[in-house]
N, C-alpha and C positions, 0 to 999 in steps of 0.2 A: 491486178497483178495478187494484191491482200487475199481476193476472194478466191482466186485460184488458189493458193496457200494454201487456206486455211477450211477450202475442201479439201485438198492431200490431208491434211489434218485430222478430220473425220473419219479419213479411209482406213489412214495408217492403225493398223494394231498395232503395230510394234511402235510407239512414236519416244523421239528423243524428247528426258520430260527433264526439267528443272523444280528443285523442290525449294522455294524462297521464306525465308525465317529469317525471326530477327536472331533468335537463339536455338543453336547446334554444340554439339560435341566439341572441345576444343583441340581433345587428343583422343585416344584410343579406352586410356581410363576415366576419361570424362564420363559422366553418368545426365548432363543436364537431357533433356527430353529424350530419353533413352525409351520411349514407344515411338518416337519421330525416326530417329535411328534404327530401330528395327524394322519400322517399316520399305526405311530406301534400305536397303539389305536385302528384305523378304521383295523386292518388286521390281530390283534393277534386273535382273537375269531374265525377267519377261520383256523388256524393253531395248531398244536397239541402242539407249544410252541413258543414265542417269546421272545427274551433279546436283550437287546441296551449291543454293547462294547463299550468302550469310552476311554480315557485318561481320570484321573485326575487332578482335578484342586485345588492346595492348597489342597491337604492332601484329597481330596475328596474321600470317600470309594463309597460302595455298599449302592446300596437305589433304591427306587422303585417311580415311576411314572406313574400313570393314569393305574394303575395295570400292570404294564411294567415294571421287572427288567432292572436295569442298570449295568450291571458289572463296576467298573472303574482300572483301572490299574496304578500302580507309576511307573513314570519315575525320578524323583528327587525328593529333599527337598521340604516339602513341600512349603513353602515362594516360591518356585524357578518354582515350574509347573504352568507356565501361559503363555505356550506355544500356545495353544487353548484357545477358545473363546473372547468374546467381539470383539477385532478389529480383530479375523483372523491370522491364521501362516502366510501365505505368507507377512504380512506386517509387523509382530512383527520380523521374522524369518531376517530380513533386518541387523540388529545390532549382532553385536558380540555376547554380551551376550547372545540371544534368539538361537544362531544359535548352539555353545555351547551346546543345548541343542536338537538336531534334532536327533544324535546319539543315544544317550540313549531312548529318544522316541521312534526311529521305532525301535529299538533291544528289550528292555524290552514288546512295544508292540505285536511285531512278538511271542514271547513265550507268552507272555500272550493270546493270541487269539486261540493259539496251544491246551493247556491246558485248557481251557476254550471248544474249540472244541469237546475235547477228554471230558471232564468232564459233559457237556449237552446233548452228541451225538447230535450236532449240527448237521446239512445235506445240509443245507443253507447259505451260507456266501452273505450277501447284502453289497459289500463294495461301500458309497460312499466316491466321491473322489480318482480314483484308483491312482494315483501319489497322497501322495507316497502309500496311505495304500495298493494297489494292494501287496505289502513284506508283509505284513501281511496273507494273503490270500495264498501263496503258500503252505506251509508247511500243511496248512489241506486240500489243493486238493491234493498233491504229497503224504500223506503218509497216510489220512483219506477218500480222495475220494467224500469230501467235492464239493457239485455245487456250482460255484463263478458266483455271479453278481454282474459285475460292474457298476458303476452310475457314470454319468460325469456333472460336473452342467457347470462347461465353466471354471474352475478359473486352472485346472490341464490342458486344451488344450493351456490358456493365455503363465501358463508357457514353454510349450513347443514349441511355436512360435518363442522364448529367445534362446531357450537352446536346443542344437542338443542333447547331455546328455540325461537330462530331455524326447524327446522327443522320443530315442529310449529306456528310460526306462518306459515310458509311452505305447509304441509298445505291448513290452516285456509283461505288468503285462495285459494288453487288450488280447494281444494270448494268456493269461493263462484263462480266464474267459469263462464260459458256453455262459452264456448271456449277451451281454454290453445292457447299455443304457442312454439314456441323455433327460436332462429336457425338450429338445426345440429341434425344428426342427434345428434351426443355431448352437446350441452347434451338434445334428448327422451332420449337414453336416462339422460340423469343424472337428472329428472325422473322418470321412471318408478324410477329405483332406488331415490333417495332417499324421495320421496313418493307411488308407487304410480300417477300418471297417465296415459294414454297424449294423444300432443300432436299437434298439429299442425307440420309443419316448412315455414316461411317465410322462406329467404336474403333476403337482401339483393345490389343490384350496384352497380358502378363509382359516384363520384361526380363522375371524372374522366372528361374528353371522350376518344373514340374516336380517334384520329387518322385522318385520310383517307387521308394516304398513312404506310407505316410504313417507318422506315430503315433501310438497312441500317450495322451495323456498319463505325466505321472501324478496319479492322486495324491502322495505323499508330500509334494512340491508343492511349494508358495505358486498360485498360481500368477504369470505372468501378462500384462495388459498390453499391446504394440499399436503404435503410431510409425507411420513414416511419409514425409513429404516435406514441402520447404514453410520452415519455418514464420508462413506470415499470417495475415490476423486475419485473413478468411479460413481460415485452418481451423480456428476455436479452440487452440489448445488452452487458454486461461479455463474455458469452460473446462474442461476432464481437470485442470487442476484442481478447482472448485469442487467438482464434484467427487475426488478422491477420499478426502475426509470420511463423506458418509458413507461411502464404499469402506473404509479402514474401521470404521465403528463396526462393523458387524463382520469383516474378518480381512487379514492378511492381505496383500497383493504386492505385485510390482511393478514400475510401468519404465518403457524402452522409450527414447523419442529421438528417433534419426532427422537428421536434415542442417538446414543450416537457413537463415535469415533474419531478416532487421528485427524480428520478434525476439529471437532468442534470449537477449540480452534480461529483454523486463520480464519474461518466462520463466527463467531462471531465479530470476528473484525473488516471483511471485511464490514459486516453489516451496524457495528458504521462510519465506514470511509465512506461508503455511505449515513449516516441520514437516517437510516433505524430501529432505534431503537424505535419508535415506532409503526412499520409497523410489523417486522419480531418478534415473540415470537420461541425461542429453547427450547420446553417442553421438553425435556429428554429422557429417559424411560419410556412407560409408560403402560399401565394395557390393558389386552385385551377389558376388559369393558369403560374404557377412549379413546381405538384406535376405538371402536365401536361408539360410541359418535363425538369422531371429523369425523371420515367419515359420521355419517347422517346428521351433523352441516354444513358441508363443500359445498362453492358453484364448485368447480372445485377443482381435486386431479392433480397434475402437477410431474412430474417423470423425471429432466432435463437429466440422465445418460449420460455416456461419456465411451471412450475407454481408460482407466487412462493407466499412464507409464509403465506399464508392458503388455499394448494391452486388457488387462481383462475388460470384461462388463459383464452388465445382460444378465446371463443364462437365466432367465424365466423371476421373477417383479412378486412374489405373491402379494405384496402390490397392483399392477393395478389391479389382479382378485376380490381382495377385494374392493375395489373402486368402480367394478363394479356391482358388485355386490350388492353393495349400489347405482344404479342407476345413480352413478354421472360420469356429464363427466371427461371424459382425454385428459390431454396432454404429449406427452412422446417424446423423443429424438427417432429416426428412427436406433438402435442398438441394438441386441442380439438377444436373443429369445422374446424382448418386440414386435417382429412385428406378432407374431402366438399369443396374447392378443390382442393389439389394431390395427383393421383395420384401416386403415386413410380414415379417412367420413363416418365408420361405426361405428365405436366402441367407438371413439376416433376422436383426430385430430393428427398426426407424424410430425415432424420437426425435419431438421438435427442437429447430435451433435454440438455442443457448438457453437451457432450462435442463443446472444443474441437476435437480431432483431429479430427475425420469431419465435421464445419464446415469444416475449413479444405480436407480432402480436398475435398468436396462442391464448391469454390469455384474449384481446380486444375481439378478432372474441367471442369464449365463451360465455363471460360476454355479448356484447350488443345484441346475439342474442338467443333468449330465445325458440325457435321450436327450432333453432339447438342443446343447450345444453339438452335438453329434449328427443330427437330424438335421441342424441349419448347415455345418459343415456338409454333408453331403448332397446337401440341394443345391448346396452353394456353389461346388464344386462341377457338376453336372450342369449348371448356368452359365457359370463361364465355361462348359468346353463348347456348350451349344450354341451360344451367342457370342462372347470375343474368340475363338479360335483364330488362328494369329491366319491361315490358310483363307480364310474366310474373310479377316479384314479385307486380305490384300486382292485377294483376287475384287474385293468389291471395291477397292480402290484402283485398282486394274481396268473395272469394269467404269469407270470414272471417265481414264484417262483414252478412254476407246468409246464415252457413251452409251453403255449398255446398262440393264442393272436397274433401273429407275426404280426408287422406292422413293414415297410420298412422306413430306416431310411431315415428323411424328411419329410415324412408326420405324420402331425397331426393328433392320433387319434379324429373321431370325433363321437357323437350317433346315435347312429339309429333314 
């Protein structure tokens, strides 16, 4: 029966799909993992059904976002259900209190996924971060014959690099998947190196609307640098803050930093110690509309990502794609999946990670050369529209569900 069910799944061009994730928007106005939400909204109409299976957060129950039903499972008392969202489970689980939540999280999630697959007649499970969430796909696959798609983003691979047990668990979960996907060629290469599996590269697009009219920068205004993202160690904001005094020695600039995270207070204090209170603004969480305005009005986008203490770094960097879509010159660290988005000297400038001097020089170079800035912005927009177009990304994802469009691991698929 399982074999027949599995065969039917492979033949179906409009399967019943469930997206399995640890983090998903908690309300219509929540901007957690916006790229996952955008992908769900864009693929849902091409499927027989699409649902999101996710853990609760502080007692949150089932709800609907963008016309997509989100099922939530409970794993602890409401005030303790904080393992996911905001700072992310890997960072939180270092404390004893959060570690105690991991076991009920995994057990309750495993039973919930199986029950929902039976109830919804789910045929495809799209599992994000297969360590540890690959555990939840085992019963649906083994008993119901559900097709499993494992999607790696990089964080699970960083954990696997540091722990033999996690690496073996990840290898096992990936061995049980019908398809393995990666968000960038860097992640695909790491999957092959650590676990020995090939994977499909399925990127994401920008979640901030591209402007209809591109604004020319005002040369008489103080240039504005922009960073967007969670304020966690691997974003490297301390490197950018330490580079700013070198930039300010040559010319005046402003820096806007959006987002929240466990390093925010530390970096706000560092800005004060460096005398940057009048230069740097920590804007916190902003709406998509506000974010779009910041992209349009900034002079240069800067992304000083690093490898953090766990060896984790950017798997792709959707904010870079958003900056390119707004025709902004981008300066970023040469780490992780960033190199799929930023081609040095063509779609932006790449600098070594944790190098304040190189970062400052790159910023000054772009700010002092308007022709270079314009060329990077134009070529970047073209690259984003070719490689990270949402229609393409959605079609690649649908192809994964249906078993078509194989792309060898390590190759970023390009538009025809």
